[in-house]
LUMPAVO-905855 format. One line per field, with one value per atom (N, C-alpha, C): x, y, z; residue number from 1; atom name. Coordinates in nm, 4 decimals, always signed. Each point is the difference from the previous one (the first is absolute). Example, Ala and Ser with C-alpha at 12.3 -4.5 7.8 and 13.67 -1.06 7.14 Angstrom:
# residues 2
px <- c(+1.3190,-0.0890,+0.0900,-0.0350,+0.0820,-0.0770)
py <- c(-0.5690,+0.1190,+0.1200,+0.1050,+0.1190,+0.1090)
pz <- c(+0.7800,+0.0000,+0.0000,-0.0720,+0.0060,+0.0730)
zavex <- c(1,1,1,2,2,2)
kollo <- c(N,CA,C,N,CA,C)
***
This chain:
# residues 30
px <- c(-2.2034,+0.1097,-0.0492,+0.0764,-0.0414,+0.0939,-0.0597,+0.0797,+0.0722,+0.1226,+0.0752,-0.0202,-0.0583,-0.0212,+0.1313,+0.0027,+0.1230,+0.0296,-0.1024,+0.0205,+0.0972,-0.0099,+0.0908,+0.1450,+0.0216,+0.1371,+0.0513,-0.0816,+0.0422,+0.0332,-0.0814,+0.0237,+0.1309,+0.0210,+0.1236,+0.1215,-0.0094,+0.1127,+0.0283,-0.1055,+0.0198,+0.0603,-0.0450,+0.0547,+0.1477,+0.0343,+0.1405,+0.0853,-0.0521,+0.0756,+0.0195,-0.1067,+0.0122,+0.1007,-0.0068,+0.0935,+0.1427,+0.0189,+0.1340,+0.0528,-0.0868,+0.0432,+0.0358,-0.0807,+0.0286,+0.1325,+0.0228,+0.1251,+0.1194,-0.0107,+0.1123,+0.0237,-0.1074,+0.0165,+0.0665,-0.0429,+0.0591,+0.1473,+0.0345,+0.1406,+0.0856,-0.0529,+0.0795,+0.0119,-0.1031,+0.0035,+0.0797,+0.0036,+0.0691,+0.1513)
py <- c(+7.3815,-0.0659,-0.0477,+0.0239,-0.0387,-0.1092,-0.0893,-0.1126,+0.0413,-0.0453,+0.0296,-0.1134,+0.0293,-0.1055,-0.0504,-0.1296,-0.0582,+0.0524,+0.0464,+0.0494,+0.1179,+0.0857,+0.1141,-0.0470,-0.1029,-0.0515,-0.0519,-0.0741,-0.0547,+0.1135,+0.1042,+0.1129,+0.0697,+0.0202,+0.0659,-0.0829,-0.1310,-0.0872,+0.0069,-0.0043,+0.0052,+0.1331,+0.1086,+0.1321,+0.0056,-0.0564,+0.0009,-0.0801,-0.1147,-0.0827,+0.0760,+0.0660,+0.0742,+0.1130,+0.0740,+0.1113,-0.0526,-0.1135,-0.0570,-0.0390,-0.0597,-0.0394,+0.1235,+0.1044,+0.1226,+0.0599,+0.0011,+0.0577,-0.0800,-0.1329,-0.0822,+0.0203,+0.0117,+0.0203,+0.1340,+0.1034,+0.1332,-0.0018,-0.0682,-0.0038,-0.0752,-0.1107,-0.0802,+0.0692,+0.0727,+0.0635,+0.1293,+0.0705,+0.1292,-0.0187)
pz <- c(+4.0733,-0.0737,-0.1361,-0.1017,-0.1349,-0.0516,-0.0782,-0.0533,-0.1277,-0.0117,-0.1222,-0.1001,-0.1150,-0.0999,-0.0580,-0.0287,-0.0550,-0.1410,-0.0688,-0.1364,+0.0015,+0.1011,+0.0060,+0.0127,+0.0829,+0.0154,-0.1342,-0.0724,-0.1292,-0.0961,+0.0006,-0.0905,+0.0374,+0.1299,+0.0428,-0.0380,+0.0185,-0.0342,-0.1499,-0.0821,-0.1453,-0.0406,+0.0648,-0.0321,+0.0382,+0.1175,+0.0420,-0.0975,-0.0466,-0.0942,-0.1313,-0.0469,-0.1261,+0.0141,+0.1109,+0.0193,+0.0087,+0.0676,+0.0107,-0.1374,-0.0821,-0.1344,-0.0812,+0.0088,-0.0752,+0.0456,+0.1322,+0.0520,-0.0507,+0.0046,-0.0459,-0.1493,-0.0781,-0.1453,-0.0251,+0.0704,-0.0198,+0.0372,+0.1093,+0.0437,-0.1024,-0.0517,-0.0936,-0.1356,-0.0415,-0.1319,+0.0034,+0.1137,+0.0050,-0.0053)
zavex <- c(1,1,1,2,2,2,3,3,3,4,4,4,5,5,5,6,6,6,7,7,7,8,8,8,9,9,9,10,10,10,11,11,11,12,12,12,13,13,13,14,14,14,15,15,15,16,16,16,17,17,17,18,18,18,19,19,19,20,20,20,21,21,21,22,22,22,23,23,23,24,24,24,25,25,25,26,26,26,27,27,27,28,28,28,29,29,29,30,30,30)
kollo <- c(N,CA,C,N,CA,C,N,CA,C,N,CA,C,N,CA,C,N,CA,C,N,CA,C,N,CA,C,N,CA,C,N,CA,C,N,CA,C,N,CA,C,N,CA,C,N,CA,C,N,CA,C,N,CA,C,N,CA,C,N,CA,C,N,CA,C,N,CA,C,N,CA,C,N,CA,C,N,CA,C,N,CA,C,N,CA,C,N,CA,C,N,CA,C,N,CA,C,N,CA,C,N,CA,C)
***
């Protein structure tokens, strides 16, 4: 069994937030 580092979770969360912001900007601008 391998441990999942918390850094990966933080990176995934930040990536999800960035993608969500980009999607919302694209929807509002289009």
